[in-house]
C-alpha positions in Angstrom: 0.0 0.0 0.0 1.5 3.4 -1.0 2.4 5.9 1.6 0.3 9.0 1.6 1.9 12.4 1.0 1.0 13.4 4.5 2.8 10.5 6.0 5.7 10.9 3.6 6.2 14.6 4.5 5.9 13.9 8.3 8.7 11.3 8.0 10.9 13.7 6.0 10.5 16.5 8.6 11.6 14.4 11.6 14.2 16.4 13.5 17.7 15.1 13.3 18.0 14.7 17.1 14.9 12.6 17.2 16.2 10.4 14.4 19.6 10.0 16.1 17.9 9.1 19.4 15.7 6.5 17.7 18.8 5.1 15.9 20.7 4.9 19.2 17.8 3.2 20.9 17.5 0.6 18.1 21.3 -0.1 18.2 21.2 -0.6 22.0 18.2 -2.9 22.0 18.8 -6.6 21.8 17.5 -8.8 18.9 13.8 -8.7 18.3 12.0 -11.1 20.6 15.0 -11.6 22.9 13.9 -11.2 26.5 16.6 -10.0 28.9 16.4 -11.8 32.2 15.9 -9.5 35.1 19.2 -8.4 36.7 19.7 -9.1 40.3 18.3 -6.3 42.5 20.6 -3.2 42.1 23.0 -4.9 39.6 22.8 -3.4 36.1 26.4 -4.2 35.2 29.1 -1.7 34.2 29.3 0.7 31.4 32.9 0.8 30.3 34.3 3.6 28.2 37.7 4.7 26.9 38.5 7.9 25.1 41.5 9.6 23.5 43.2 12.8 24.5 40.7 15.7 24.7 37.9 13.2 24.0 38.9 13.0 20.4 37.3 9.6 20.2 35.2 7.4 22.6 34.3 3.8 22.7 32.0 2.1 25.1 30.3 -1.2 26.0 28.1 -2.6 28.8 29.5 -5.5 30.7 27.3 -7.7 32.8 28.3 -11.0 34.2 27.4 -13.4 32.8 27.3 -11.6 29.5 24.5 -13.5 27.8 24.0 -10.9 25.1 27.7 -10.9 24.1 28.1 -7.2 24.3 31.7 -7.3 25.4 34.1 -9.2 23.1 36.1 -10.7 26.0 33.3 -10.9 28.6 34.3 -14.2 30.2 37.9 -13.1 30.8 36.8 -9.6 31.9 34.3 -11.0 34.4 37.0 -13.4 35.7 39.4 -10.4 36.2 36.8 -8.3 38.0 35.9 -11.3 40.2 39.6 -11.8 41.1 39.8 -8.1 41.9 36.5 -8.2 43.9 35.2 -5.4 41.7 38.1 -3.0 42.5 39.3 -1.8 39.1 42.6 -0.5 40.7 43.3 -4.0 41.8 42.9 -5.7 38.4 45.5 -8.3 37.8 46.1 -6.9 34.2 48.4 -8.6 31.8 51.7 -6.9 32.2 53.7 -6.5 29.0 56.3 -4.0 27.7 55.0 -0.8 26.2 56.6 2.2 24.4 57.0 5.4 26.3 54.8 7.2 23.7 52.5 9.8 25.3 49.1 9.6 23.8 46.7 9.6 26.8 43.7 7.4 27.1 41.0 7.7 29.7 39.1 4.7 31.0 35.9 4.9 33.0 33.6 2.3 34.6 30.2 3.3 36.0 27.4 1.2 37.3 27.2 -1.7 39.7 29.3 -4.7 40.4 27.5 -7.4 42.4 25.3 -4.7 44.0 28.1 -2.3 44.8 28.1 1.1 43.0 31.2 1.7 40.9 32.3 5.1 39.6 35.9 4.7 38.4 38.0 6.9 36.1 41.7 6.7 35.3 44.0 8.2 32.7 46.8 6.1 31.2 49.8 7.4 29.2 48.8 5.3 26.2 46.5 2.5 25.1 49.3 -0.1 25.6 49.8 0.8 29.3 46.0 0.7 29.8 45.8 -2.7 28.3 48.7 -3.9 30.4 47.1 -2.6 33.6 43.5 -3.6 33.0 43.8 -6.8 30.9 40.6 -7.9 29.1 38.3 -5.5 30.9 38.9 -2.6 28.6 39.8 -4.7 25.5 36.9 -3.8 23.2 
């Protein structure tokens, strides 16, 4: 059935912000028909982000353990590392390796809850290699 002129013009005049919000909501939603199991009371997981110097770029992902929706590419290892550190991101075992001394700062953040405990963590690293060395799989996305 053809779309009427009225419906066509209404669709064309959607504000860009509304369209962006709708697109973001659709990207964040799980597959159609997939029901998310209810999270334990007060535990919504962690939103992990990393950004370059002066916020020139930003990446982010939600990590919940277990990660049944496969949002984090190394969820199992990241959850294991967080469990080992008892949710303290400063105590992560990391995966120490040699890095160059290049200064290209990266900021990592984690906000949300870990096993019911609120987390609001932020740390700047001299470069992405030192961040990876210190945090291991948690910020490897």
